[in-house]
C-alpha positions as CSV (number, residue, x, y, z in Angstrom):
1,M,98.7,43.5,163.7
2,D,101.2,45.7,165.3
3,E,101.6,49.4,164.8
4,A,104.8,49.0,162.6
5,N,103.1,46.6,160.2
6,F,100.1,48.8,160.0
7,T,102.2,51.9,159.3
8,S,104.2,50.1,156.5
9,M,100.9,48.8,155.0
10,L,99.5,52.3,155.1
11,N,102.6,53.7,153.4
12,I,102.5,51.0,150.7
13,S,98.8,51.8,150.1
14,L,99.5,55.5,149.9
15,L,102.4,54.9,147.6
16,L,100.2,52.8,145.3
17,R,97.6,55.5,145.3
18,S,100.1,58.2,144.5
19,R,101.3,56.1,141.6
20,D,97.7,55.7,140.4
21,L,97.3,59.4,140.9
22,A,100.4,60.1,138.9
23,T,99.3,57.7,136.2
24,S,95.9,59.4,136.1
25,V,97.4,62.8,135.9
26,A,99.7,61.7,133.0
27,T,96.7,60.1,131.3
28,L,94.6,63.2,131.7
29,T,97.5,65.4,130.5
30,D,97.9,63.2,127.4
31,T,94.1,63.4,126.8
32,V,94.1,67.2,127.0
33,R,97.2,67.4,124.8
34,N,95.5,65.1,122.2
35,A,92.3,67.1,122.3
36,T,94.3,70.4,121.9
37,V,96.2,68.9,118.9
38,A,92.9,67.7,117.4
39,R,91.3,71.1,117.9
40,N,94.3,72.8,116.3
41,V,94.2,70.5,113.3
42,A,90.5,71.1,112.8
43,S,91.1,74.9,113.3
44,N,93.9,74.9,110.8
45,A,91.8,73.0,108.3
46,Y,89.1,75.5,108.7
47,E,91.5,78.4,108.3
48,W,93.1,77.0,105.2
49,R,89.7,76.3,103.6
50,F,87.7,79.4,104.6
51,I,90.2,82.1,105.7
52,L,93.0,81.8,103.1
53,P,90.9,82.3,99.9
54,P,89.3,85.6,101.0
55,Y,92.7,86.9,102.3
56,F,94.3,86.0,99.0
57,L,91.5,87.5,96.9
58,I,91.6,90.8,98.9
59,F,95.4,90.9,98.7
60,L,95.3,90.3,94.9
61,L,92.7,93.0,94.3
62,S,94.3,95.4,96.7
63,V,97.7,95.2,95.1
64,S,96.6,95.0,91.5
65,G,93.9,97.6,91.8
66,N,96.1,100.2,93.6
67,C,99.0,99.5,91.1
68,M,96.7,100.3,88.2
69,V,95.5,103.5,89.9
70,I,99.1,104.5,90.6
71,A,100.2,103.7,87.1
72,T,97.3,105.6,85.5
73,L,97.7,108.7,87.6
74,A,101.5,108.8,87.5
75,S,101.8,108.3,83.7
76,N,99.0,110.6,82.5
77,K,100.0,114.2,83.0
78,R,96.5,115.5,82.1
79,M,95.0,113.6,85.1
80,R,97.2,115.4,87.6
81,T,94.5,117.6,89.2
82,V,94.5,118.6,92.8
83,T,92.0,115.9,93.7
84,N,93.8,113.2,91.7
85,V,97.1,114.0,93.5
86,Y,95.3,113.2,96.7
87,L,93.8,110.1,95.2
88,L,97.3,109.0,94.1
89,N,98.5,109.4,97.7
90,L,95.5,107.4,98.8
91,A,96.3,104.6,96.4
92,I,100.0,104.5,97.5
93,S,99.0,104.2,101.2
94,D,96.4,101.6,100.4
95,F,99.0,99.6,98.4
96,L,101.4,99.8,101.4
97,L,98.5,98.7,103.7
98,G,97.8,95.7,101.5
99,V,101.5,94.7,101.3
100,F,102.3,95.2,105.0
101,C,99.0,94.2,106.6
102,L,97.4,91.3,104.8
103,P,100.2,88.7,104.4
104,F,101.6,89.2,107.9
105,T,98.1,89.2,109.5
106,L,97.3,86.0,107.6
107,V,100.4,84.2,108.7
108,G,99.8,85.3,112.3
109,Q,96.2,84.1,112.0
110,I,97.2,80.6,110.8
111,Y,100.2,79.9,112.9
112,R,99.0,81.8,116.0
113,R,102.4,83.5,116.5
114,F,104.7,86.1,114.8
115,L,107.3,84.3,112.8
116,F,109.3,87.2,111.3
117,G,111.7,88.2,114.0
118,A,112.2,91.1,116.3
119,A,113.1,93.8,113.7
120,L,109.9,93.1,111.7
121,C,107.9,92.9,114.9
122,K,108.7,96.6,115.4
123,L,108.5,97.6,111.7
124,I,105.3,95.8,110.5
125,P,102.9,97.4,113.1
126,F,104.5,100.8,112.6
127,L,104.1,100.6,108.8
128,Q,100.5,99.3,109.2
129,A,99.7,102.2,111.5
130,V,101.3,104.8,109.2
131,S,99.4,103.5,106.2
132,V,96.1,103.6,108.0
133,S,96.9,107.1,109.4
134,V,97.9,108.4,105.9
135,D,94.7,106.9,104.5
136,V,92.6,108.8,107.1
137,W,94.4,112.1,106.9
138,T,94.3,112.0,103.1
139,L,90.6,111.5,103.2
140,V,90.4,114.5,105.6
141,A,92.5,116.6,103.2
142,I,90.3,115.6,100.3
143,S,87.1,116.5,102.3
144,L,88.6,119.9,103.2
145,E,89.6,120.5,99.6
146,R,86.1,119.6,98.3
147,Y,84.5,121.7,101.1
148,F,86.4,124.8,100.1
149,A,86.0,124.2,96.4
150,I,82.2,124.0,96.9
151,C,81.5,126.5,99.7
152,R,84.2,129.1,98.9
153,P,85.1,128.6,95.2
154,L,86.5,132.1,94.5
155,K,88.8,132.2,97.5
156,S,89.9,128.6,97.3
157,R,91.0,128.9,93.6
158,K,94.0,131.0,94.7
159,W,95.5,128.4,97.0
160,Q,94.1,125.1,95.7
161,T,97.1,124.2,93.5
162,Q,99.2,121.0,93.0
163,C,102.0,122.6,94.9
164,H,99.6,123.1,97.9
165,A,98.4,119.5,97.5
166,Y,102.0,118.2,97.6
167,K,102.7,120.2,100.7
168,M,99.6,118.8,102.4
169,I,100.6,115.3,101.4
170,T,104.1,115.8,102.8
171,C,102.5,117.1,106.1
172,V,100.2,114.1,106.2
173,W,103.1,111.7,105.8
174,L,105.3,113.5,108.3
175,M,102.5,113.8,110.9
176,S,101.6,110.1,110.4
177,I,105.2,109.0,110.9
178,A,105.7,111.2,113.9
179,L,102.4,110.2,115.7
180,N,103.0,106.5,115.1
181,S,106.7,106.5,116.0
182,P,106.1,105.3,119.6
183,I,105.1,101.9,118.0
184,L,108.7,101.5,116.9
185,V,109.8,102.0,120.5
186,A,107.1,100.0,122.3
187,S,106.8,97.0,120.1
188,T,108.7,94.0,121.4
189,L,108.6,90.3,120.4
190,Q,107.5,88.2,123.3
191,P,107.0,84.5,123.4
192,M,103.4,83.3,123.7
193,R,102.4,81.1,126.6
194,G,102.9,77.5,125.6
195,N,105.4,78.4,122.8
196,E,108.3,79.2,125.0
């Protein structure tokens, strides 16, 4: 066998092996893709069965419970005490948290991506952060109001009025919006790897 024949046989052998390698890579890629699809189907079945009902129940209780608290405190003038004004603000922020957090988080959990566009990509995290911040600062205001009512009852009676409570609530909302406004600037919608 001369050198030219040997070289051509070697090239043919390498070509056949490279085709086998390409076929093997394609088969392996298909197997991985099928396994990923099967895992996603199983994961989605799990999520629809075990994650959706608790989310739905929490959403229903959050919205209906806070709506009842808001309706009760807003409609009954005798219940507008200083503490109840804070509780009304807490119910409003909890209602907003339920509306802007649970549905969007559930959809993101199920579909593994954000489906609502660039504008809501900025707005939803901002509203979620503001709602949580208002919750926390309202609880701080309630704690301070209760502390002064118990530890310094005579001095605190002068300034613990509904007007003061409304001023505190306004400060809480303005501070929460101001401190969380960088979220509006920083949030951007980016494609996830594999969904491009």
